[in-house]
C-alpha positions as CSV (number, residue, x, y, z in Angstrom):
1,M,-16.1,28.7,17.4
2,N,-14.1,31.8,17.2
3,P,-13.6,32.8,13.5
4,G,-10.3,34.4,14.5
5,L,-8.9,30.9,14.9
6,M,-9.4,30.2,11.2
7,R,-6.1,31.7,10.1
8,E,-4.6,28.9,8.0
9,R,-5.1,29.0,4.3
10,I,-6.3,25.7,2.8
11,T,-7.2,24.6,-0.8
12,V,-9.8,21.9,-1.4
13,Q,-9.1,19.8,-4.5
14,K,-11.1,17.2,-6.3
15,V,-10.2,14.5,-8.8
16,K,-10.8,15.1,-12.5
17,R,-10.2,12.8,-15.4
18,V,-8.7,14.2,-18.5
19,N,-8.0,12.7,-21.9
20,D,-4.4,11.6,-22.3
21,G,-4.4,12.1,-26.1
22,I,-4.0,8.4,-27.0
23,G,-7.5,7.2,-26.2
24,G,-7.2,6.9,-22.5
25,S,-7.6,9.2,-19.5
26,I,-5.5,10.2,-16.6
27,Q,-6.4,11.3,-13.1
28,T,-5.5,14.9,-12.1
29,W,-6.4,17.1,-9.1
30,V,-8.1,20.5,-9.6
31,D,-8.7,23.3,-7.1
32,V,-12.3,23.6,-5.9
33,V,-11.9,26.4,-3.4
34,T,-9.3,28.2,-1.3
35,T,-10.4,29.4,2.1
36,F,-9.3,29.9,5.7
37,A,-9.6,27.2,8.3
38,Q,-8.4,26.1,11.7
39,V,-6.0,23.2,11.3
40,V,-5.2,21.1,14.4
41,I,-2.7,18.2,14.2
42,L,-4.3,15.5,16.5
43,N,-1.5,12.9,16.5
44,G,1.0,11.0,14.5
45,L,1.8,7.3,14.1
46,E,4.9,5.6,12.8
47,D,4.5,2.0,11.6
48,Y,6.3,-0.6,9.6
49,E,4.0,-2.1,7.0
50,Q,4.8,-4.3,4.0
51,Q,8.6,-3.7,4.5
52,A,8.2,0.0,4.5
53,L,8.2,2.6,7.2
54,T,5.0,4.7,7.1
55,N,4.3,7.9,9.0
56,T,0.6,8.9,9.4
57,T,-0.5,12.2,10.7
58,Y,-4.1,12.9,11.7
59,Y,-5.8,16.3,11.4
60,K,-9.0,18.1,12.4
61,I,-9.7,20.9,10.1
62,I,-12.6,23.3,10.8
63,T,-13.9,25.7,8.2
64,R,-17.0,27.6,7.3
65,Y,-19.9,25.6,5.9
66,R,-20.1,26.0,2.1
67,S,-22.8,25.4,-0.5
68,T,-20.3,23.5,-2.5
69,P,-19.9,20.4,-0.4
70,I,-16.6,18.9,0.7
71,D,-16.7,15.1,0.7
72,P,-14.3,12.2,1.5
73,F,-13.3,12.1,-2.2
74,N,-11.6,15.5,-1.9
75,R,-8.2,16.3,-0.5
76,I,-6.7,19.3,1.2
77,V,-3.5,21.2,0.4
78,W,-2.1,22.9,3.5
79,R,1.4,24.3,3.7
80,G,2.5,22.1,0.8
81,R,1.1,18.9,2.4
82,L,-1.5,16.7,0.7
83,I,-4.1,15.6,3.2
84,D,-6.9,13.1,2.5
85,V,-10.3,13.8,3.8
86,N,-11.7,10.8,5.8
87,S,-15.0,12.3,7.0
88,V,-17.0,15.5,6.9
89,L,-19.0,16.6,9.9
90,P,-21.2,19.6,9.5
91,D,-22.6,21.2,12.6
92,A,-26.4,21.3,13.2
93,K,-26.7,25.0,12.2
94,R,-24.6,24.6,9.0
95,I,-22.2,27.3,10.0
96,Y,-19.1,25.3,10.3
97,V,-17.9,21.9,9.0
98,T,-15.3,19.7,10.6
99,L,-13.0,17.6,8.4
100,M,-11.3,14.6,9.9
101,C,-8.2,14.0,7.8
102,Q,-4.9,12.2,7.5
103,D,-1.8,12.1,5.4
104,V,0.4,9.0,5.0
105,K,4.1,9.2,4.0
106,V,6.0,6.1,3.1
107,N,9.8,6.0,3.6
108,G,10.0,9.8,4.2
109,E,8.3,10.9,0.9
């Protein structure tokens, strides 16, 4: 892997629950780390589900291995897009990690 290909800036976020002030809690996203990565758009799919048009885009994101793990409960922010992490594939030498991701838009959201 050529590190020069990692020229896209991504932010990894995780879910955090915070008190809503009336005895409950709400879910919010907080930044974990901002780093450089290689982002490859693999393909896209347009489908009609439950009376709504959905557009799904699949991504492969490669970044350096981190001691703070990235898991499928995280999401990636890239160029204003919110991308869900589906799987995390570290290489054998723990130098790089490949994230298989997707984003889904319903009715052009």
